[in-house]
C-alpha positions as CSV (number, residue, x, y, z in Angstrom):
1,M,52.2,-31.8,2.3
2,R,54.1,-28.9,1.4
3,V,52.7,-28.9,-2.2
4,A,49.1,-29.6,-0.5
5,A,49.2,-26.5,2.1
6,A,51.0,-24.5,-0.4
7,A,47.6,-25.5,-3.0
8,L,45.4,-24.9,-0.1
9,L,46.8,-21.7,0.7
10,A,46.6,-21.0,-2.5
11,V,42.6,-21.3,-2.9
12,L,42.2,-19.5,0.1
13,I,43.2,-16.4,-1.3
14,V,41.9,-16.8,-4.5
15,S,38.6,-16.9,-2.8
16,C,39.1,-14.2,-0.4
17,S,40.5,-12.1,-3.4
18,A,37.4,-13.4,-5.1
19,H,35.4,-12.7,-2.3
20,S,36.9,-9.0,-1.6
21,K,35.7,-8.0,-5.2
22,A,31.9,-8.1,-5.1
23,K,30.0,-5.8,-5.9
24,P,28.9,-3.5,-2.8
25,V,24.8,-3.2,-2.3
26,D,23.0,-0.5,-3.5
27,F,21.9,2.4,-1.3
28,T,18.6,2.6,-2.8
29,S,17.8,-1.1,-3.1
30,G,20.0,-2.0,0.5
31,Y,18.1,0.4,2.5
32,L,14.3,-0.4,1.5
33,A,15.0,-4.0,1.8
34,A,16.3,-3.6,5.4
35,E,13.5,-0.5,5.7
36,R,10.4,-3.2,4.2
37,Q,11.7,-5.8,6.8
38,Y,12.0,-4.0,9.7
39,R,8.7,-2.7,9.3
40,T,7.0,-5.4,8.5
41,E,8.5,-7.9,11.3
42,F,8.6,-4.8,14.2
43,G,4.7,-4.2,12.6
44,A,4.3,-7.8,13.7
45,L,5.8,-7.6,16.7
46,Q,3.9,-5.0,17.6
47,T,0.8,-6.3,17.1
48,Q,1.9,-9.0,19.1
49,A,2.5,-6.8,22.4
50,Q,-0.4,-6.2,22.3
51,T,-1.7,-9.1,22.9
52,V,0.8,-10.2,25.8
53,V,-0.3,-7.0,27.6
54,G,-1.6,-8.3,31.1
55,K,0.0,-11.8,31.5
56,D,3.7,-12.9,33.0
57,V,6.8,-11.1,32.5
58,A,8.4,-14.3,31.2
59,T,5.9,-14.1,28.4
60,Q,6.2,-10.2,27.5
61,L,9.4,-10.2,28.0
62,T,9.4,-12.6,24.8
63,V,8.2,-10.0,22.9
64,F,10.6,-7.4,23.7
65,T,14.2,-9.6,23.0
66,K,12.0,-10.4,19.5
67,M,12.2,-6.7,19.4
68,T,15.3,-6.2,20.1
69,D,16.8,-8.8,18.0
70,A,14.8,-6.8,15.1
71,T,15.9,-3.5,15.5
72,G,19.4,-5.1,16.1
73,A,19.0,-6.9,13.2
74,A,17.7,-4.3,11.3
75,L,21.1,-1.6,12.8
76,R,23.6,-4.4,11.2
77,E,21.8,-4.3,7.6
78,M,21.8,-0.2,8.0
79,R,25.4,0.1,9.1
80,A,26.1,-2.3,6.0
81,L,25.4,0.9,3.2
82,T,27.1,3.9,2.5
83,P,24.5,6.7,2.4
84,P,24.9,9.6,-1.0
85,T,26.4,12.5,0.4
86,G,23.2,14.1,1.2
87,L,21.1,11.6,3.1
88,K,23.4,11.4,4.9
89,P,23.1,13.4,8.6
90,R,19.3,11.9,8.2
91,Y,20.8,8.6,7.8
92,D,23.2,8.7,10.2
93,Q,20.2,10.2,12.7
94,L,18.1,6.9,11.6
95,L,20.9,4.9,12.8
96,A,21.1,6.8,16.9
97,A,17.7,6.8,17.1
98,L,17.3,2.9,16.1
99,D,20.5,2.2,18.4
100,T,18.2,4.4,20.9
101,Q,15.4,2.3,21.0
102,K,17.2,-1.1,21.2
103,N,19.0,0.4,23.8
104,A,15.7,1.1,25.5
105,L,14.0,-2.2,24.5
106,G,17.0,-4.1,26.6
107,Q,16.3,-1.3,29.5
108,I,12.5,-2.1,29.4
109,A,13.4,-6.0,29.5
110,D,16.0,-5.2,32.2
111,S,13.9,-2.9,34.0
112,A,10.9,-5.8,33.9
113,R,12.8,-7.8,34.9
114,A,14.1,-6.3,38.6
115,N,10.4,-5.2,39.0
116,D,11.8,-1.3,38.9
117,Q,8.4,0.1,38.3
118,A,9.5,3.6,38.1
119,R,12.8,2.7,35.1
120,L,10.4,0.7,33.4
121,N,7.9,3.9,33.0
122,Q,11.1,5.6,32.1
123,S,12.4,3.5,29.8
124,L,8.8,2.9,28.1
125,T,9.4,7.5,27.6
126,G,12.8,6.7,26.2
127,F,11.1,3.9,23.6
128,A,8.0,5.6,22.4
129,T,10.3,8.9,21.8
130,S,12.7,7.2,19.6
131,L,10.6,5.0,17.9
132,Q,8.6,7.9,16.8
133,D,12.0,9.4,15.9
134,G,12.9,6.3,14.1
135,I,9.6,6.5,11.8
136,S,10.4,10.1,11.4
137,L,13.9,10.1,9.9
138,L,12.3,6.4,7.9
139,R,9.7,8.5,6.3
140,Q,12.3,11.7,5.5
141,I,14.7,8.8,3.7
142,D,11.6,7.3,1.9
143,D,10.6,11.1,0.7
144,A,14.2,12.0,-0.6
145,I,14.3,8.3,-2.6
146,N,11.4,8.5,-3.8
147,A,12.6,12.3,-4.9
148,T,15.8,11.2,-6.6
149,A,13.8,8.2,-8.4
150,K,11.8,11.1,-10.2
């Protein structure tokens, strides 16, 4: 029994060591993949959101929940990346804008559930601002990546 336990422990140590030596994701390829996924998914959800305007709250909340999830997934992927020193300040701003956007989407859902129109309007305004900030920062980072690729 001790031999089996020791063998299992050795296998676990070797597999953990091998896994921890995995090559880190290149910032540019990781960022571009995360950005592409986010833009594709979020763009489709924005289109879907236009089709649910005026429908019941549950239907609308489903779309906002999907938007929150898509934003959260993009944040997790992007936070795992290490940007080059020159991009770090803008990249940190992008992560902050996406975090604000995700929080605003949660507030939109909470406000709609509570039927709090004033808070809903405030949350929608915060969301729109953070969305525009995020789009601008995505463009700035794309431009910087493209400039270094030349």
